[in-house]
C-alpha positions in Angstrom: 16.8 -48.8 -52.3 14.7 -48.0 -49.2 11.2 -49.7 -49.0 8.4 -47.4 -48.1 6.2 -48.7 -45.3 2.7 -47.3 -44.5 1.7 -46.0 -41.1 -0.7 -48.9 -40.7 2.0 -51.4 -41.4 4.3 -49.8 -38.8 1.4 -50.0 -36.2 0.8 -53.6 -37.1 4.5 -54.4 -36.7 5.3 -52.5 -33.5 2.0 -52.2 -31.6 0.0 -55.1 -32.9 -2.6 -56.0 -35.5 -5.8 -54.0 -35.6 -8.3 -55.5 -33.2 -5.6 -56.9 -30.8 -5.9 -55.9 -27.2 -2.5 -54.0 -27.3 -3.5 -52.1 -30.5 -7.0 -51.2 -29.0 -5.4 -49.9 -25.9 -2.9 -47.8 -27.9 -5.6 -46.3 -30.1 -7.8 -45.5 -27.0 -4.9 -43.7 -25.3 -4.1 -41.9 -28.5 -7.7 -40.6 -28.8 -7.6 -39.5 -25.2 -4.3 -37.6 -25.7 -5.7 -35.9 -28.8 -8.9 -34.8 -26.9 -6.8 -33.5 -24.0 -4.5 -31.6 -26.3 -7.5 -30.1 -28.1 -9.0 -28.9 -24.8 -5.7 -27.2 -23.9 -5.5 -25.7 -27.3 -9.0 -24.2 -27.0 -8.2 -22.8 -23.5 -5.0 -21.2 -24.8 -6.7 -19.7 -27.8 -9.1 -18.0 -25.3 -6.1 -16.7 -23.4 -7.3 -18.4 -20.3 -5.3 -19.9 -17.4 -6.1 -23.2 -16.0 -7.3 -21.4 -12.9 -9.7 -19.2 -14.9 -11.1 -22.2 -16.7 -11.5 -24.1 -13.4 -13.4 -21.2 -11.9 -15.6 -21.0 -15.0 -16.7 -24.6 -14.9 -16.6 -25.0 -11.1 -13.7 -27.4 -11.0 -10.3 -27.2 -9.2 -7.2 -26.1 -11.2 -5.6 -29.4 -10.4 -8.5 -31.2 -12.1 -8.1 -29.0 -15.2 -4.4 -29.8 -15.3 -5.2 -33.6 -15.1 -7.8 -33.3 -17.8 -5.3 -31.5 -20.1 -2.9 -34.5 -19.5 -5.6 -37.0 -20.5 -6.6 -37.9 -16.9 -10.1 -37.8 -15.3 -11.8 -37.3 -18.7 -15.5 -38.0 -18.4 -18.0 -37.2 -21.0 -19.9 -34.8 -18.8 -16.7 -32.9 -17.9 -15.6 -32.7 -21.5 -18.9 -31.3 -22.6 -18.9 -28.8 -19.8 -15.4 -27.6 -20.5 -15.8 -27.4 -24.3 -19.1 -25.5 -24.0 -17.5 -23.1 -21.5 -14.7 -22.5 -24.0 -17.3 -21.7 -26.8 -16.8 -25.0 -28.6 -19.0 -27.7 -30.0 -18.7 -31.5 -29.7 -19.9 -34.0 -32.2 -20.0 -37.6 -31.1 -20.0 -40.2 -33.8 -21.0 -43.5 -32.3 -21.2 -46.4 -34.7 -22.2 -50.0 -34.2 -19.4 -52.3 -35.5 -20.5 -55.9 -36.1 
């Protein structure tokens, strides 16, 4: 009989326990990848090329390509791009003791 294992248990086993440096790095990279994919998804839904988006926000096409791969993501650039694509951003910042 196969034992079922939760997603959290797999992460603990293969990435590290929650709060460990390796796990924190993994989760931060995952959030960045998800954000980058969402930006690309929004652009594609608007039937825009990277060049068109770059022109709209005053960036270089190469920079848009990097952003969609999770590179060069700054809060100001993210806000600018999402607003240019007609989206909204909600930041949920919480103090963790």
